[in-house]
C-alpha positions, 0 to 999 in steps of 0.5 A: 526481525523488525522493530517499532519504537515510540518518539513523543508518543508517536509510533515509528518504524518498522526498522531492522535490528541494525537500523535500531542499533544505529538509532541508539548510536545516534541518540534517537532511541534511548534506554527508556524509549519504548520498543516492540517487536513480534513475540512481545506482549507489550511495549517495553523500554529499550534497556529491557530488550536491547541486545547486550552488545548495544551501549545505550545512552542515558535516558532522555527526560520526557521520554514516552512511558508505557502508560502514556504510550498505551493511551496516546495516539502513537499506535496503541489502539486495537482494530475494534477501537480503530473501526469504532472511530469515524472513517475520515475521508477529507479530499481537500485536506489530503490534497492540501497536505500532499501539496505542502509536503511536495513543495517542501521536498520537491527535489527528493520526491521528484527524484524518487518518482524517477527511480520508481518509474525506472524500477517499474519499467524494469519489472515490466520488461522482466515480466515480458521476458519471463512470459517468453519462457514461462507463458502466463507465469509472468502474470503472477510473478509480475503481480507479486513483484509489483506489490513489493515495489508498491509497498516501498513506494507507499512507505516512502510517501507515508514517511514524508506525510508523517514529517519524517525524513524520506530517503531513496532507500525507503523506495526499496523497503518492500524488499526487506522483511515484509517482502513475502507478505507484500507480494502475497497481498498483491498476488492474492488480490490479482488472482481474485480479480482474475477469477472475477473477470473469468466469466466475462472473458469466457463469454467473449471467447465463446462468441469470438470462436463462434464468429471465427467459425462462421467466417471460415464457413464463408458466412458473415458472423451475425450476433443477435441483439440479445447476444450483444446485450448479454455480452454488454451486461456481463462486461458491465457487471464484471467491471463494477464487481472488480472495482468494488472488490479492488477498492476494499483492499485500498489500505492492505499494502500499507497495513502490511508495510507499516503495521506488520500485518500479514497479507490476509488480516491486512486485506480483511481490516482494509475491507472492514474500514472501506466498506463503511464509506465505500462511495467516499473512498471511490470519490477519493480515488477518482479525484486522485486519479483525475489529479494524476491525469492532469500530468499526462495532459501536460505532455507527461512532464506533469506526472512528476508532480501529479503522481506524487500528489496522488501518492501523498493523498493516499498516504494521508488518507491511510495515516488519518485512519490507521496511525493510532493502530497498534502493530500486529501481534502474533501468538 
């Protein structure tokens, strides 16, 4: 079970119950600190919902009240209210903020990127081994695990962007309570993309079989200009459709990780937001990609700088538009 809590009218979390108890012990969460978890209709003071075994410290003057938090910028807005606001896509601001965070926390961020690289490499190798035992199944397993790993990485950078103390453990937060929803979000998106690619792949396979058959018959395979043009057209349309659809789900993993959304509602909310300024979102991703490529041009060493910058930019874009969103509530 995960909890969210309010500090200075700002939403924090999710945290596990053990982590919440540790926060109480450290004095971060007090008796009057507002908390929320799945199943609760509204935010309530911790003293009303904390386990009886937890010794709550005295209330801290100035702690967030229910009324203040409900109208503040700390996570009390509905989806409709969030969608009714401007969708902010400020590339310069995102890059500047990301660079500021990186320079102030270069050591832990570079270390986190090295760990992330090793974890990603391990997942890739594991997927390859599974492919030997279960052909094609490794594709779907890799899609699932990659979503979990990406969710943890994004959570680490989101905490840094919010000015919180990022820890190496945050990189593995995806393996916690949100494990299944993160994995399903990545898996479903991957399966949809595979389905979109299928027509072009089938066309290419048919033409390949035709060419091989001609070679075996001692004939040089001949493709008409029309056939080549059709293949190129299908490839172009497929590429554009996949890019368009994939971009719509830009925020889905962080909505799952940060706001406790299930995978499908997260994908839908992300789609509704991105579709408002799809072209600006594409430009944002392209610029972020170019920033990452600069690291590759620097003999790959620069990736320890440019990749964190891209993740930071992405976390900033998410936070600028969804920070005030209330956590998901389930009936």
